[in-house]
All heavy atoms as a GROMACS GRO file, in nm:
protein
  389
    1MET      N    1   0.460  -1.275  -2.666
    1MET     CA    2   0.456  -1.136  -2.627
    1MET      C    3   0.579  -1.065  -2.683
    1MET      O    4   0.640  -1.112  -2.777
    1MET     CB    5   0.450  -1.129  -2.475
    1MET     CG    6   0.412  -0.998  -2.422
    1MET     SD    7   0.269  -1.015  -2.316
    1MET     CE    8   0.218  -0.850  -2.316
    2LEU      N    9   0.617  -0.957  -2.625
    2LEU     CA   10   0.734  -0.882  -2.673
    2LEU      C   11   0.862  -0.943  -2.618
    2LEU      O   12   0.880  -0.954  -2.498
    2LEU     CB   13   0.724  -0.735  -2.629
    2LEU     CG   14   0.605  -0.656  -2.683
    2LEU    CD1   15   0.599  -0.520  -2.617
    2LEU    CD2   16   0.613  -0.642  -2.832
    3LYS      N   17   0.950  -0.984  -2.707
    3LYS     CA   18   1.072  -1.053  -2.665
    3LYS      C   19   1.188  -0.956  -2.641
    3LYS      O   20   1.272  -0.980  -2.556
    3LYS     CB   21   1.114  -1.154  -2.772
    3LYS     CG   22   1.008  -1.257  -2.800
    3LYS     CD   23   1.030  -1.380  -2.720
    3LYS     CE   24   0.928  -1.484  -2.762
    3LYS     NZ   25   0.895  -1.573  -2.660
    4LYS      N   26   1.194  -0.848  -2.719
    4LYS     CA   27   1.306  -0.756  -2.707
    4LYS      C   28   1.286  -0.665  -2.586
    4LYS      O   29   1.181  -0.603  -2.569
    4LYS     CB   30   1.319  -0.673  -2.834
    4LYS     CG   31   1.354  -0.757  -2.954
    4LYS     CD   32   1.378  -0.674  -3.075
    4LYS     CE   33   1.414  -0.765  -3.191
    4LYS     NZ   34   1.450  -0.692  -3.309
    5ARG      N   35   1.389  -0.658  -2.504
    5ARG     CA   36   1.379  -0.584  -2.378
    5ARG      C   37   1.358  -0.435  -2.400
    5ARG      O   38   1.276  -0.374  -2.332
    5ARG     CB   39   1.507  -0.608  -2.297
    5ARG     CG   40   1.501  -0.546  -2.162
    5ARG     CD   41   1.623  -0.580  -2.082
    5ARG     NE   42   1.608  -0.524  -1.949
    5ARG     CZ   43   1.689  -0.550  -1.852
    5ARG    NH1   44   1.791  -0.630  -1.869
    5ARG    NH2   45   1.671  -0.496  -1.734
    6ARG      N   46   1.429  -0.376  -2.494
    6ARG     CA   47   1.417  -0.232  -2.517
    6ARG      C   48   1.277  -0.195  -2.565
    6ARG      O   49   1.217  -0.099  -2.518
    6ARG     CB   50   1.521  -0.186  -2.619
    6ARG     CG   51   1.518  -0.037  -2.644
    6ARG     CD   52   1.623   0.007  -2.742
    6ARG     NE   53   1.758  -0.010  -2.693
    6ARG     CZ   54   1.826   0.083  -2.626
    6ARG    NH1   55   1.770   0.198  -2.600
    6ARG    NH2   56   1.948   0.062  -2.588
    7LEU      N   57   1.222  -0.272  -2.659
    7LEU     CA   58   1.088  -0.246  -2.710
    7LEU      C   59   0.984  -0.263  -2.599
    7LEU      O   60   0.890  -0.184  -2.587
    7LEU     CB   61   1.056  -0.341  -2.827
    7LEU     CG   62   0.918  -0.328  -2.888
    7LEU    CD1   63   0.899  -0.188  -2.947
    7LEU    CD2   64   0.898  -0.434  -2.994
    8ARG      N   65   1.003  -0.365  -2.516
    8ARG     CA   66   0.910  -0.388  -2.404
    8ARG      C   67   0.915  -0.273  -2.305
    8ARG      O   68   0.813  -0.227  -2.255
    8ARG     CB   69   0.946  -0.521  -2.337
    8ARG     CG   70   0.840  -0.572  -2.247
    8ARG     CD   71   0.868  -0.712  -2.199
    8ARG     NE   72   1.001  -0.724  -2.142
    8ARG     CZ   73   1.084  -0.823  -2.171
    8ARG    NH1   74   1.050  -0.917  -2.254
    8ARG    NH2   75   1.202  -0.828  -2.114
    9ARG      N   76   1.033  -0.223  -2.277
    9ARG     CA   77   1.048  -0.114  -2.182
    9ARG      C   78   0.987   0.016  -2.235
    9ARG      O   79   0.918   0.087  -2.163
    9ARG     CB   80   1.196  -0.093  -2.149
    9ARG     CG   81   1.214   0.018  -2.047
    9ARG     CD   82   1.345   0.008  -1.983
    9ARG     NE   83   1.347  -0.114  -1.901
    9ARG     CZ   84   1.445  -0.144  -1.820
    9ARG    NH1   85   1.548  -0.065  -1.808
    9ARG    NH2   86   1.442  -0.255  -1.750
   10VAL      N   87   1.010   0.045  -2.364
   10VAL     CA   88   0.952   0.166  -2.425
   10VAL      C   89   0.801   0.156  -2.426
   10VAL      O   90   0.730   0.253  -2.394
   10VAL     CB   91   1.009   0.187  -2.567
   10VAL    CG1   92   0.932   0.293  -2.642
   10VAL    CG2   93   1.156   0.223  -2.561
   11THR      N   94   0.749   0.039  -2.462
   11THR     CA   95   0.604   0.020  -2.463
   11THR      C   96   0.547   0.037  -2.322
   11THR      O   97   0.442   0.099  -2.305
   11THR     CB   98   0.570  -0.121  -2.518
   11THR    OG1   99   0.628  -0.135  -2.647
   11THR    CG2  100   0.421  -0.140  -2.528
   12ALA      N  101   0.614  -0.018  -2.223
   12ALA     CA  102   0.567  -0.005  -2.085
   12ALA      C  103   0.564   0.141  -2.042
   12ALA      O  104   0.467   0.186  -1.980
   12ALA     CB  105   0.656  -0.086  -1.992
   13LEU      N  106   0.668   0.216  -2.076
   13LEU     CA  107   0.671   0.358  -2.039
   13LEU      C  108   0.560   0.437  -2.109
   13LEU      O  109   0.497   0.524  -2.048
   13LEU     CB  110   0.807   0.418  -2.071
   13LEU     CG  111   0.922   0.372  -1.980
   13LEU    CD1  112   1.054   0.427  -2.032
   13LEU    CD2  113   0.898   0.416  -1.838
   14LEU      N  114   0.535   0.405  -2.235
   14LEU     CA  115   0.427   0.472  -2.307
   14LEU      C  116   0.291   0.440  -2.245
   14LEU      O  117   0.206   0.529  -2.230
   14LEU     CB  118   0.428   0.432  -2.454
   14LEU     CG  119   0.538   0.493  -2.539
   14LEU    CD1  120   0.537   0.431  -2.678
   14LEU    CD2  121   0.524   0.643  -2.548
   15LEU      N  122   0.269   0.315  -2.208
   15LEU     CA  123   0.142   0.276  -2.147
   15LEU      C  124   0.122   0.344  -2.012
   15LEU      O  125   0.013   0.391  -1.980
   15LEU     CB  126   0.135   0.125  -2.130
   15LEU     CG  127   0.112   0.044  -2.258
   15LEU    CD1  128   0.123  -0.105  -2.229
   15LEU    CD2  129  -0.021   0.078  -2.320
   16VAL      N  130   0.226   0.349  -1.932
   16VAL     CA  131   0.216   0.415  -1.802
   16VAL      C  132   0.190   0.565  -1.820
   16VAL      O  133   0.106   0.623  -1.751
   16VAL     CB  134   0.344   0.389  -1.718
   16VAL    CG1  135   0.347   0.477  -1.595
   16VAL    CG2  136   0.351   0.243  -1.677
   17GLY      N  137   0.260   0.627  -1.914
   17GLY     CA  138   0.239   0.770  -1.939
   17GLY      C  139   0.100   0.798  -1.991
   17GLY      O  140   0.034   0.893  -1.946
   18LEU      N  141   0.051   0.718  -2.085
   18LEU     CA  142  -0.083   0.737  -2.139
   18LEU      C  143  -0.189   0.712  -2.032
   18LEU      O  144  -0.288   0.785  -2.023
   18LEU     CB  145  -0.105   0.645  -2.259
   18LEU     CG  146  -0.237   0.659  -2.333
   18LEU    CD1  147  -0.253   0.800  -2.388
   18LEU    CD2  148  -0.245   0.558  -2.445
   19GLY      N  149  -0.168   0.611  -1.949
   19GLY     CA  150  -0.262   0.584  -1.840
   19GLY      C  151  -0.268   0.700  -1.741
   19GLY      O  152  -0.375   0.739  -1.696
   20GLY      N  153  -0.153   0.755  -1.707
   20GLY     CA  154  -0.151   0.870  -1.617
   20GLY      C  155  -0.220   0.990  -1.677
   20GLY      O  156  -0.293   1.064  -1.609
   21LEU      N  157  -0.201   1.012  -1.806
   21LEU     CA  158  -0.266   1.124  -1.875
   21LEU      C  159  -0.417   1.106  -1.876
   21LEU      O  160  -0.492   1.201  -1.850
   21LEU     CB  161  -0.213   1.136  -2.018
   21LEU     CG  162  -0.266   1.251  -2.101
   21LEU    CD1  163  -0.219   1.384  -2.042
   21LEU    CD2  164  -0.221   1.238  -2.245
   22LEU      N  165  -0.464   0.985  -1.903
   22LEU     CA  166  -0.608   0.960  -1.902
   22LEU      C  167  -0.667   0.982  -1.763
   22LEU      O  168  -0.775   1.038  -1.750
   22LEU     CB  169  -0.638   0.817  -1.948
   22LEU     CG  170  -0.634   0.790  -2.097
   22LEU    CD1  171  -0.656   0.642  -2.124
   22LEU    CD2  172  -0.736   0.872  -2.172
   23MET      N  173  -0.596   0.939  -1.660
   23MET     CA  174  -0.647   0.960  -1.524
   23MET      C  175  -0.649   1.108  -1.488
   23MET      O  176  -0.739   1.156  -1.421
   23MET     CB  177  -0.564   0.881  -1.423
   23MET     CG  178  -0.589   0.734  -1.432
   23MET     SD  179  -0.515   0.638  -1.299
   23MET     CE  180  -0.343   0.650  -1.339
   24TYR      N  181  -0.549   1.182  -1.535
   24TYR     CA  182  -0.542   1.325  -1.505
   24TYR      C  183  -0.653   1.403  -1.576
   24TYR      O  184  -0.710   1.495  -1.520
   24TYR     CB  185  -0.405   1.379  -1.546
   24TYR     CG  186  -0.390   1.527  -1.523
   24TYR    CD1  187  -0.375   1.577  -1.394
   24TYR    CD2  188  -0.390   1.616  -1.629
   24TYR    CE1  189  -0.362   1.712  -1.372
   24TYR    CE2  190  -0.378   1.751  -1.608
   24TYR     CZ  191  -0.363   1.799  -1.479
   24TYR     OH  192  -0.350   1.934  -1.459
   25LEU      N  193  -0.683   1.364  -1.700
   25LEU     CA  194  -0.781   1.438  -1.780
   25LEU      C  195  -0.924   1.392  -1.761
   25LEU      O  196  -1.014   1.448  -1.823
   25LEU     CB  197  -0.743   1.428  -1.928
   25LEU     CG  198  -0.613   1.495  -1.969
   25LEU    CD1  199  -0.583   1.468  -2.115
   25LEU    CD2  200  -0.616   1.643  -1.941
   26ALA      N  201  -0.948   1.289  -1.680
   26ALA     CA  202  -1.083   1.235  -1.663
   26ALA      C  203  -1.174   1.337  -1.595
   26ALA      O  204  -1.144   1.385  -1.486
   26ALA     CB  205  -1.077   1.108  -1.580
   27PRO      N  206  -1.287   1.372  -1.659
   27PRO     CA  207  -1.382   1.463  -1.596
   27PRO      C  208  -1.459   1.392  -1.484
   27PRO      O  209  -1.447   1.272  -1.466
   27PRO     CB  210  -1.475   1.503  -1.711
   27PRO     CG  211  -1.466   1.392  -1.808
   27PRO     CD  212  -1.328   1.334  -1.793
   28GLY      N  213  -1.541   1.465  -1.414
   28GLY     CA  214  -1.612   1.410  -1.298
   28GLY      C  215  -1.745   1.345  -1.328
   28GLY      O  216  -1.818   1.312  -1.237
   29ASP      N  217  -1.779   1.323  -1.455
   29ASP     CA  218  -1.909   1.262  -1.486
   29ASP      C  219  -1.891   1.116  -1.528
   29ASP      O  220  -1.788   1.055  -1.502
   29ASP     CB  221  -1.981   1.341  -1.596
   29ASP     CG  222  -1.899   1.353  -1.723
   29ASP    OD1  223  -1.786   1.305  -1.724
   29ASP    OD2  224  -1.950   1.413  -1.819
   30GLY      N  225  -1.991   1.057  -1.592
   30GLY     CA  226  -1.988   0.916  -1.630
   30GLY      C  227  -1.875   0.881  -1.725
   30GLY      O  228  -1.813   0.775  -1.714
   31ALA      N  229  -1.848   0.970  -1.821
   31ALA     CA  230  -1.738   0.944  -1.914
   31ALA      C  231  -1.604   0.948  -1.840
   31ALA      O  232  -1.510   0.878  -1.880
   31ALA     CB  233  -1.740   1.047  -2.026
   32GLY      N  234  -1.596   1.024  -1.736
   32GLY     CA  235  -1.474   1.031  -1.656
   32GLY      C  236  -1.441   0.899  -1.589
   32GLY      O  237  -1.325   0.861  -1.577
   33VAL      N  238  -1.545   0.827  -1.547
   33VAL     CA  239  -1.524   0.697  -1.485
   33VAL      C  240  -1.464   0.600  -1.586
   33VAL      O  241  -1.373   0.523  -1.554
   33VAL     CB  242  -1.657   0.642  -1.428
   33VAL    CG1  243  -1.641   0.500  -1.377
   33VAL    CG2  244  -1.709   0.733  -1.318
   34VAL      N  245  -1.513   0.605  -1.711
   34VAL     CA  246  -1.460   0.518  -1.815
   34VAL      C  247  -1.314   0.554  -1.844
   34VAL      O  248  -1.229   0.466  -1.856
   34VAL     CB  249  -1.545   0.530  -1.943
   34VAL    CG1  250  -1.482   0.455  -2.059
   34VAL    CG2  251  -1.686   0.480  -1.918
   35LEU      N  252  -1.283   0.683  -1.853
   35LEU     CA  253  -1.145   0.725  -1.876
   35LEU      C  254  -1.055   0.687  -1.759
   35LEU      O  255  -0.941   0.644  -1.780
   35LEU     CB  256  -1.139   0.876  -1.898
   35LEU     CG  257  -1.184   0.926  -2.035
   35LEU    CD1  258  -1.180   1.078  -2.038
   35LEU    CD2  259  -1.098   0.869  -2.144
   36LEU      N  260  -1.104   0.702  -1.640
   36LEU     CA  261  -1.026   0.666  -1.522
   36LEU      C  262  -0.997   0.516  -1.520
   36LEU      O  263  -0.883   0.474  -1.496
   36LEU     CB  264  -1.099   0.707  -1.394
   36LEU     CG  265  -1.025   0.685  -1.264
   36LEU    CD1  266  -0.901   0.773  -1.260
   36LEU    CD2  267  -1.114   0.715  -1.146
   37ALA      N  268  -1.097   0.435  -1.548
   37ALA     CA  269  -1.077   0.289  -1.551
   37ALA      C  270  -0.980   0.251  -1.663
   37ALA      O  271  -0.893   0.166  -1.644
   37ALA     CB  272  -1.211   0.219  -1.570
   38SER      N  273  -0.992   0.315  -1.779
   38SER     CA  274  -0.901   0.287  -1.889
   38SER      C  275  -0.758   0.325  -1.851
   38SER      O  276  -0.663   0.253  -1.883
   38SER     CB  277  -0.942   0.365  -2.014
   38SER     OG  278  -1.069   0.328  -2.055
   39GLY      N  279  -0.742   0.436  -1.784
   39GLY     CA  280  -0.610   0.480  -1.739
   39GLY      C  281  -0.548   0.382  -1.642
   39GLY      O  282  -0.430   0.350  -1.651
   40ILE      N  283  -0.629   0.331  -1.551
   40ILE     CA  284  -0.578   0.234  -1.453
   40ILE      C  285  -0.537   0.105  -1.522
   40ILE      O  286  -0.431   0.048  -1.492
   40ILE     CB  287  -0.684   0.209  -1.344
   40ILE    CG1  288  -0.700   0.334  -1.258
   40ILE    CG2  289  -0.647   0.088  -1.258
   40ILE    CD1  290  -0.816   0.329  -1.162
   41ILE      N  291  -0.617   0.060  -1.618
   41ILE     CA  292  -0.584  -0.064  -1.690
   41ILE      C  293  -0.456  -0.046  -1.770
   41ILE      O  294  -0.370  -0.135  -1.771
   41ILE     CB  295  -0.701  -0.105  -1.781
   41ILE    CG1  296  -0.818  -0.153  -1.695
   41ILE    CG2  297  -0.660  -0.213  -1.881
   41ILE    CD1  298  -0.947  -0.173  -1.768
   42LEU      N  299  -0.438   0.069  -1.835
   42LEU     CA  300  -0.315   0.094  -1.910
   42LEU      C  301  -0.194   0.100  -1.817
   42LEU      O  302  -0.087   0.049  -1.850
   42LEU     CB  303  -0.326   0.224  -1.989
   42LEU     CG  304  -0.412   0.218  -2.115
   42LEU    CD1  305  -0.421   0.356  -2.179
   42LEU    CD2  306  -0.356   0.119  -2.214
   43GLU      N  307  -0.210   0.162  -1.702
   43GLU     CA  308  -0.102   0.167  -1.605
   43GLU      C  309  -0.062   0.026  -1.560
   43GLU      O  310   0.056  -0.007  -1.553
   43GLU     CB  311  -0.144   0.247  -1.481
   43GLU     CG  312  -0.156   0.395  -1.505
   43GLU     CD  313  -0.035   0.469  -1.458
   43GLU    OE1  314   0.047   0.414  -1.382
   43GLU    OE2  315  -0.023   0.586  -1.497
   44LEU      N  316  -0.160  -0.057  -1.530
   44LEU     CA  317  -0.131  -0.193  -1.487
   44LEU      C  318  -0.063  -0.274  -1.597
   44LEU      O  319   0.030  -0.350  -1.570
   44LEU     CB  320  -0.259  -0.263  -1.441
   44LEU     CG  321  -0.319  -0.212  -1.311
   44LEU    CD1  322  -0.453  -0.280  -1.284
   44LEU    CD2  323  -0.224  -0.236  -1.196
   45ALA      N  324  -0.108  -0.257  -1.722
   45ALA     CA  325  -0.044  -0.327  -1.834
   45ALA      C  326   0.101  -0.283  -1.848
   45ALA      O  327   0.189  -0.366  -1.872
   45ALA     CB  328  -0.122  -0.301  -1.962
   46GLY      N  329   0.127  -0.155  -1.832
   46GLY     CA  330   0.263  -0.105  -1.840
   46GLY      C  331   0.351  -0.158  -1.728
   46GLY      O  332   0.467  -0.195  -1.750
   47ILE      N  333   0.296  -0.167  -1.610
   47ILE     CA  334   0.372  -0.219  -1.495
   47ILE      C  335   0.403  -0.367  -1.516
   47ILE      O  336   0.514  -0.413  -1.487
   47ILE     CB  337   0.295  -0.194  -1.364
   47ILE    CG1  338   0.293  -0.043  -1.335
   47ILE    CG2  339   0.355  -0.272  -1.249
   47ILE    CD1  340   0.200  -0.003  -1.223
   48VAL      N  341   0.306  -0.443  -1.566
   48VAL     CA  342   0.329  -0.585  -1.591
   48VAL      C  343   0.438  -0.604  -1.696
   48VAL      O  344   0.527  -0.688  -1.680
   48VAL     CB  345   0.197  -0.654  -1.634
   48VAL    CG1  346   0.223  -0.792  -1.690
   48VAL    CG2  347   0.102  -0.662  -1.517
   49LEU      N  348   0.435  -0.524  -1.803
   49LEU     CA  349   0.539  -0.534  -1.905
   49LEU      C  350   0.676  -0.498  -1.849
   49LEU      O  351   0.775  -0.562  -1.882
   49LEU     CB  352   0.507  -0.440  -2.023
   49LEU     CG  353   0.413  -0.493  -2.129
   49LEU    CD1  354   0.387  -0.384  -2.232
   49LEU    CD2  355   0.466  -0.616  -2.194
   50GLU      N  356   0.680  -0.399  -1.764
   50GLU     CA  357   0.808  -0.356  -1.707
   50GLU      C  358   0.863  -0.462  -1.611
   50GLU      O  359   0.982  -0.484  -1.605
   50GLU     CB  360   0.790  -0.224  -1.634
   50GLU     CG  361   0.916  -0.167  -1.577
   50GLU     CD  362   1.021  -0.132  -1.682
   50GLU    OE1  363   0.983  -0.097  -1.795
   50GLU    OE2  364   1.140  -0.143  -1.652
   51ARG      N  365   0.778  -0.529  -1.540
   51ARG     CA  366   0.823  -0.631  -1.445
   51ARG      C  367   0.883  -0.752  -1.516
   51ARG      O  368   0.968  -0.819  -1.462
   51ARG     CB  369   0.708  -0.677  -1.357
   51ARG     CG  370   0.676  -0.575  -1.251
   51ARG     CD  371   0.612  -0.645  -1.140
   51ARG     NE  372   0.618  -0.593  -1.010
   51ARG     CZ  373   0.706  -0.632  -0.919
   51ARG    NH1  374   0.801  -0.713  -0.949
   51ARG    NH2  375   0.698  -0.589  -0.797
   52LYS      N  376   0.837  -0.778  -1.637
   52LYS     CA  377   0.890  -0.891  -1.713
   52LYS      C  378   1.022  -0.857  -1.778
   52LYS      O  379   1.087  -0.944  -1.834
   52LYS     CB  380   0.791  -0.934  -1.820
   52LYS     CG  381   0.669  -1.000  -1.762
   52LYS     CD  382   0.580  -1.053  -1.871
   52LYS     CE  383   0.460  -1.124  -1.811
   52LYS     NZ  384   0.378  -1.187  -1.914
   53ALA      N  385   1.064  -0.729  -1.771
   53ALA     CA  386   1.187  -0.687  -1.837
   53ALA      C  387   1.311  -0.736  -1.767
   53ALA      O  388   1.322  -0.776  -1.662
   53ALA     CB  389   1.193  -0.534  -1.845
   0.00000   0.00000   0.00000
């Protein structure tokens, strides 16, 4: 995985930010559910990367 702490932290922040943006912009129809799920997965990936820092 990512060994350098700074790169891992920047990547984690980008994933959390992108996940939050996807959740915020998700519309209320079927495509919105996909965007919301994608946002949640990105947020979790960012949190996992940050915890390993």
